[in-house]
N, C-alpha and C positions, 0 to 999 in steps of 0.2 A: 532772518530768524526762523527757527524751526516752526513747522506747522502746528506744533503742540502748544504754541503761545505761552501762556502763563505756566504751563506745566513745567517748563524748563527752569522756573524759579521756585518750584515747590519740591519738597523732599520726596523721593520715590516711595511708593507704597510697598514695593517689593522688599524693603528692609523692615524687619520686625523691630520691636522695641529694644531687644538686646543688641542688634546691629547698630541702632541709633545711639544707644548708650555708649557703645564702644567708640563711635565717631566722636561723640562729645568728650569722652575721656581723653582721647588723643588731642583734641583741640585744647582742652583745659590744661593739660600738662605742657604742651608745646607753646601755648600762649604764655604760660608762666616762665618758660625758658627764654622766650623772645623778650619779655619784659625785663628779665634779669640781665640779659645781654645789653639791652639799651641802658639800664642803670649802671652797668659796669663802665660804659663809655662816659657817662656823667661823672663817675668816680675818677676816671683818668683826667677829665677836664678839670675837676676840682683839685686834684693833686698837683697839676702843673700850673694852676692859676696863681697869679701874684697878688690876688686880692686878700684882704684880711680874712681870718678863719670864719668870722661871723658871717661875712658876705658870701663866702664859698659855701658854707653850710646852708644858708638860706636859699641860694640858687639850686643846690643839689636837692633840697627838700621840695622845691617847686617842680623840678623835673620829675621827681618820684611821684608827686601828687598827680601831675598831668598824665604820666604813663599809667598809673593805676586807674585813673578815671577812664582813659581810653580802653584799656584792657578789660576792665570789668563790664563796660558798656558792650563791647564786642562779644564777650562771653555770654551775656544775657541774650543776645540775638542768636548765638549758637544753641543756647539752651532751648529757645523757642523753636528754632528750625529742626532740632533733633527730637521735638515732641516729647519732652520730659513730662512726667506726670504733673498736672496742674496744681496738685495739692502741695508739692514740694517747691522750695525756693532755689534759685540758681546759687550754687556755691560761690564763696568769695575766694578770690586769689589772695594769697598772703606770701610773705617771704619764705615760708617753709613748705609751700606747695611742691609736691613730688613732680619732678620734671622728666623722669625716666619713662619711656614708652616701650621698653624692651619686653616686658611681660604681657603687654596688651595684645589682643588679637589683631590681625592685619586689617587695614582699612578696606572698605568695599571696592568693587570694580570702579574703573575710572569714570564711566558715565554716571554711575550712581553717586559717587563722591562729588562730581561736578555739580549735580543738581542740588546737593546739600549746601555746597559752598556758594552757589548762585543765590540760594534762599537766604543764607546768612548775610551776604553782601547786600542784597536788595533790602532786607529788613534793617540793616545798619544804615545804609544810605538814606532811606526814607525816614528813619527815626531821628537821625542826627542832621540831615540835610547837608551832609558833606561826605566826601570820600577821603579818608585819611591815608596818607602815604604809608603809615604804619600798618594799616589794615591791608592795603594792597600787597605790601611785602610779605606780611604774615600769611595771608590766605594763599598766595602763590607758593609759599614754602610747603603748604599742605598738599595742594593739587591744582589741577587746571580750573580756572574760573572763566566762564564765558561772559565777558563784559559787554559784548554786543547785544546779548539777550537782555541785560539789565537796561542798557540805553534804549532799546526798542520798547520795553515795557514802560519805561518812564515817559518816553516821548509819544508813544502811541498806545495808551492803556486800553482804549476801546477796541482797537484792532487786535491787541494781544488777547483780550478776553474772547473776542469773536473767533479767533483762530482756535482757541481751546474749545469753544462751544461747538464748532464744526466737528471736531474730533469726538466731543462728547455725544453729539447727535448720532454719529456713526456707531459709537459704542453702545448707546442705549437701544438703537434700532436692532443691532446685532443680538443683544441679549433679550430684547423684548420678544423676539421671535421664538425664544426658548422659554418665555415666561419668567425671566429673571429680573427684568428691569426694576420692578417695584421693590424687590428685595435689596437691590444694590443702592438705590437712591433714596435718601432720607426725605426728599421733597418731591412733589409732583413735577412731571416734565413740563407742565404748563408754565412753571416759574421761569423756565429757560425759553421755551418756544413761544411764550405769550408776549414776548417783546421787552423783557426786562433789560436787555442790553441796548435797546434802541436809544440813542442819545445819552447813554449813561455817563459819558464824560463831558457833555456839553457844559454842565455846571459842576461836574464831578460830585454828584450827590452820593454821599457815603452809604446810606441805606441801600440804594439801588445797586451800587457796586458790590456791597457785601452780599446781597441776595444773589447777584449774578455769579460772583466768584464762588460762593458757597454751593450753588447749584451745579456749576460746571465741575468743580473739584470733587463734589460728592459722587459724581458718576465714576470717578477714578478711585474712589475709596479714600480720598484725602479729606480730613476734617480736623477739628480741634482748634486750639488757639491760633495756630499758624495761619489758618484761613482768614480769620478776622484781622490779623495784623497785616497780611498781604493785601487784603481789601482796603484797609486804611491807607497803606502805602500807595496803591494805585489811585485812590481818590484824591490824594494830595500831591500827585506826581508833578503838576504844573509848578507848584511852589518849590519842590525839590529841584526841578530842572533849572528854575531861575537862580537858585543858589549854586548849583554845581557848575553850570555853564556860563554864569554871569547874567544877572537879572536884567541889565540894561544894555547888554551887547556892546556894539561898537561905540555907541554914544558914551557910555559910562567909561569905557577904556580910554577914549579920546580925552575925556575930561580929566581922568586921573593923570594921564601923561602930560596934558597941557599945563598942569601945575608945576612941572619941572623944566619947561622949555627955557626958562631963564638960566638954569644951571647947566643944562646939557643941550647943545644944539642938535637939530635934526633927529630928535628922539622919536622913535616909532617902533611899533610891533608889526612886522610884516609876515603874512602867511607864506610858507615855503611852497605849499601846494594849494590849489583852489579848495576852499572850505566847503564841506557838505552840511546839509541841514541836520544830519544825525549827530555828529560830534562823537567824541570818545570820552571815556571816563578818566583819562589822564592827558597831559599836555607836555610837549617838549619845547624848550627855548634854547636856541643856538646863537652863539655870538662869535663873529669873525674877529681876527686880530689886526688886520689892516685891509685897505681897499685899493685895488688898482683902478677899479671903476665901480659904479653903483651896483652892478650885478653881483659883486663879491659879498654883498650883504646876505643874499639868500642862496646863491648857486652852490657854495661849498656843502650845503646841507640837503641838497636834493638826493643824496644817497639814502636818506630815510624814506621809508614807504608810508609811514603813518600820515593821515590827513592833518591831524592837529599838531603840526610842527611849525613853530614860528621862529623868526630871526629878529634880533634886536638891531635896529639901525641907530647909530649914535656917532656924533662928531665926524661926519663924512669927510669934510675937508682936512681935518687933522689926520685922519687915518690915510687919506690919499697922499698927503705930504710925507707921512712916515713910510708909505710904500715906495715912493720915489727914492727916499733916502736909503732904504734897505737895499734896493736893487742897485743903486749906485755903489753902496758899500761892498756888496758881495763881488763886484767886478773890479774893485780896487786891487792893485798889485800886492799890497801888503796882505790883504785878506786872503787872496789866492794862496800866498805862501803860508799863511797861518793854517789854512785848511789842510794843506799837505802835511804840515808838522803835527797837527792834532791827530791825524790818522796814524802817524808814526809813534807818537809819544802818549804817555799816560798822565804826565804831570803838566797841566796847563799853566800853572803858576810860573814855572821856570821859563816857559815859552813867552809869557807876557813880560817877564823881566828882561828878556832879550830884545824887546822892541826899542828902537831908538826914539827919543823924545819927539823928533820930527814926524815919526810915523803916528804917534799918539795924537799929535796936533792935527794931522790931516784927518784921521779917523773921527776925532772929536768934531772937527769942522763939518764933516759930512752928516753925522748922526746925532750929535749932542742935543741940539734944540728940538728937532722933530721927535726924538725918542723921549726926552724929558717932558715935553709938552703932552705927548700921547699918554705917558704914564700918569701924569697929573689928572688928565681928563678921564682916564680909565678908573682911577680911584674914586673920582666924583660920580661917574656913571654907575659904579658899583653900589654906592650908597643910595642913589636914586632907584636903581633896580631893586635893592633890598626893600625900600619903602613900597614900591609897586607890588612886590610879592607879598609883603605883609598885609597889604590891603586887598589881597586876593584878586589881582587884575585878571587872572584866568578863571575865576570862580573858585569854589571850594573843592578842588580835585588835585591829585598829586602832580607835582611839577618835576620834570627831569631837566637838568641844566648841562649844556655841553658847549665848550669853547676852546679855542687855541690862541696862544700868544696873549695879546692884550685882552682878547675876549675872555680867556681863562682868568685873567686878573680881575676883570669886571665881575665875574661870577664869584671869585674868592672874596672880593670886597663886599658883595651883596650878602654872602653867607656870614661874614663877620658882623655885618649890621644886624642880620636876623638873630644871630647867636646871642646878641646883647639884649634882645627883647624878652619879655616874660615867656617862659616855656609853654604855658597854656595856649599862647597865640601862635606858636610856630611848630609844635610837636608833630603835626601831621601834614606839614606843608611840602617839604622837599623829599622826593623819592630817591633818585640817583643823581650823581654828579660825575661828569667826565671832563677832566682838565688835561690839556696837552701843551707842553712847552710853556708852562706858567712862569712869567718873569716875577717871581716872588720868593721870599725866604722860606726855608723849610722849618721855620720856628715851631716848636712843639706845642706851645701854648695856643697859637693861632689854629693850627690844624686839629688839635684835640677838641676845641670848642666847635669848630666846623663839623667835625666827625660826629659829635653828639647830635647835631641838628639833622643829619641826613639819615633817613630811615633805612635806605637800602645800601647801595655801593657808593663809595667815594674813591675814584680812580685818579691816580697821578701818572699820566703818560709823559715820560721824559726821554731825552735823547742826549746821552753823554758826549756824543760827537758834534753837538750843535755849536760849532765854533763861533757862529755869529752871536748867539746869546751869551757865550763866554765873554766875548769882547764887549758886548753891550753892558753886561753886569760890571765889568771892570770900569767902563766909561762912567757908569752910574755910581761908582764907589760902593757897590754892594759887597756883602760877604761872598765867600766862594760857595756857600751852601744855597743854591738856587733850585727850586722845585723842578723847573724845566730841564735841569741837567742831572739830577740825581734823585735818589729815593727820599721819601719823607718817612722818617722812623717814628710813626705814631700808630698805636693799635688800630687795626681794622682799616687803615688806609691802604688800598691796593696800589702797588707800584709796578708799572709795566714799562720795560725798556723798549723803546721804539728805535732800534738801531738802524732802521732804513731811512731815518731822517738825519741827514748829515749837515744840515744848515737850517737856520730859522725860517727862511723863506720857503722851505720845502713843506712846512706844515700845511699850507693851503692846498697843495695837490695831493698830499698824503693823508688828509684827515679821514677820508673814508676807510683807507687801509688801516689806519690807527684805531678807528672805532671797531673794525672787525677784529683786530688783534686783541682788544680788551674785552671782546664779547658783548658789545652793545647790541641790544635787540633791534629788530626792524630795519636792518641794513640790506640794501639791494646790491649784490655782488657785481652785477653788470654795470650799475651806475658807478661803482667804485673804480672798475677798470676804465670806464670812459673818462672819469674825472682825472685819473693819473695821466692818461694820454693827452687830454686837452690842456692841462696845466703845464705839462712838460713842454709842449709845443709853444705855449705862450711865454713861459719862463725863458726858454732858449732864445726866442726872438728878442725879448727885453734885454737879456744878458749880452747878446751880440751888439745890440744898439749901444748899451752903456759901455761895453768894452771898446767900441770905436771911439767914444768920447774920451775914455781913459788913455787910449794910445796917443792922443794928441797932447796929453798933459805932460808934465815934467816928471822924469824918473825920480823915485824917492828911495832913501836908505831904509833897509829892513831892520838892520841890527844897530845897536848902540856902538860907540867908538871903541869901547873896551870889552866887547863881547865877540867871540868868534862866530862866523856865520853858521846858521842852523842848517843841518844837512839831513 
C-alpha cells in the first residue's frame, strides 16, 4: 500500500468543488444508465418467462426495487465522497434521470479519479458490510479502483492511519519552518503527536479514531463529513472484514459444505494457490468437467494469478469414470471417422443418420452410463452450489464462476437455482461467468434468467467442431441446440467461438487459451503455454494406450446398410 495510508481512500484536495460536482454528475448519470440496463435484462427475462402475468410482474417489481435500493445507496456514498454541501440532500434516481454525459466536462486525471472511487468504495463497503458485484462492475466502468488499498485499510486500520501520520508529520514540519503550520491545521499538533494513534484499533474506539483521522487529514486540507464517515468505517473495520471475507473462516465453510455431503460425495472447496492473510475483495470459483486424477481439480486453473481462486471438488469417482469413458470413446474407430467428417461437413445431423445401428450400440455401451450418471450428479451439484453461494460461503464479496464441460453445467444449474430466489438476496452476488463446452440447451428462458442475475459478463465459449459433444448430445437424446456447440441467442450473452477446440477432451488443455480468447482477467500467458504442452503430452500418451486396446477389438461397420460410405 502507498505510504500515504488513508490518503488513498480520501478525495484529493487538489479538486475544487466544481471539479467534484462534475465527478458526481458523471456518476449520477452513468449510475442511472447502469440501473436501466440491468432493468432491461429483467424485462427480457419477464417477456420470455412462462409464468402467469401476475407472477412475472411481481418478480420484475422485486428486481426493480432491489436495483433501486442498491443504486441509491451507492449514489449516497458518491455524494459524500464528492463533498457536496451538507445542507443539500443527495438527489434521487428515477426512471427519467438524464443518462447522457456528452455535455459534461471531462473527468479528472486518473490518479485523482482513483482516489475518489476508492473513497466511494470504502464508504460503501463499510456502510453496507458487503461488496456488491453491481458496485464493482459499475465503478470499474468509471475508472481504476485500487482494491488493495481498501483491503489494507480494512485489515490494518491502525497501520493505515500511522502511515498517513508519518506523511502528515513531514508536511507539518516543512510548513512549520515557514510559520504556516498553525494556519493549515485546525487542531493542535499535540493531538497527533501526543499518542492519539497508539492502540487506537485495539478496541477500535470510534472517538479516538475520529480524532486521529481528523487530525491527520486536516494537515492535508481534507475535512468535512467525509472525514467522520471514513473514521467510522475504520473503527468498525473488524466487523466489515468478518462479513466480507467470512466471519468464521474455514470452520464455517466446512459446516456449510458438510450439510450437503449426503447429496454430493467428495464435496470441497480447494484453494488453487496458497492463501494469504490479506485476501482480495473478490473471489473466483472454478470447476473442472472430468478428472483423470485428483490433480485435475485444481491444476487446470493455475493459469489464474489471483490468490483468491478456488476450485470445487465434487463426485471424484464419477468424474474419473467419465474421463476413462471419454478417452476410450475418442480412440474408437467410429469416432475417428466422425471427426474427419465433421471437419469436412457443416451438417452434423446427416452424418449421424449415416451411422449404422451397431455403431450406436458400441458408442452407447462405452459412454452412456458414465455420461448419464455424471450429468445427473452435475445437476445435483449445481443446486448444492447454488445454496452455498446464496448463503455467502465466500463472504459478502463478488464471485466469478468459471467452468468447462460438466463443470460449466454445474455452474449453470447453480445460477438457475439462484435466479429463482428473491432478487434482494442475489442481486449483488455474481460478477462474471465464463462457461465453455456447456452440455446444456440454449433455451432462451433459462439463459435470460441467468443473464439477469449476473452483474458483469456472461460468456458462452463454444466449439462447433466438438464432434464428441455432438455425439454425446445424440446419445442423450438432446435437441441439436447445445450451448457448447453454438451461440446462445439471448441479449447480452457473449458468444465466443473457440475453433481451436476440435473435441470435448481438448477443453482440459485449452481452457487457459480459451480464457485468454474471451478476455478473462488475471491470466498468466506463460502458464497457458505450459498447460497446453503438458496436457498434449498426457493426452497423446493416453490416446496411444487406448488405441492399442481398440486395435485388439473387433472391427465395426461405420455406415448403415442402405447408406453409401462417407468420404
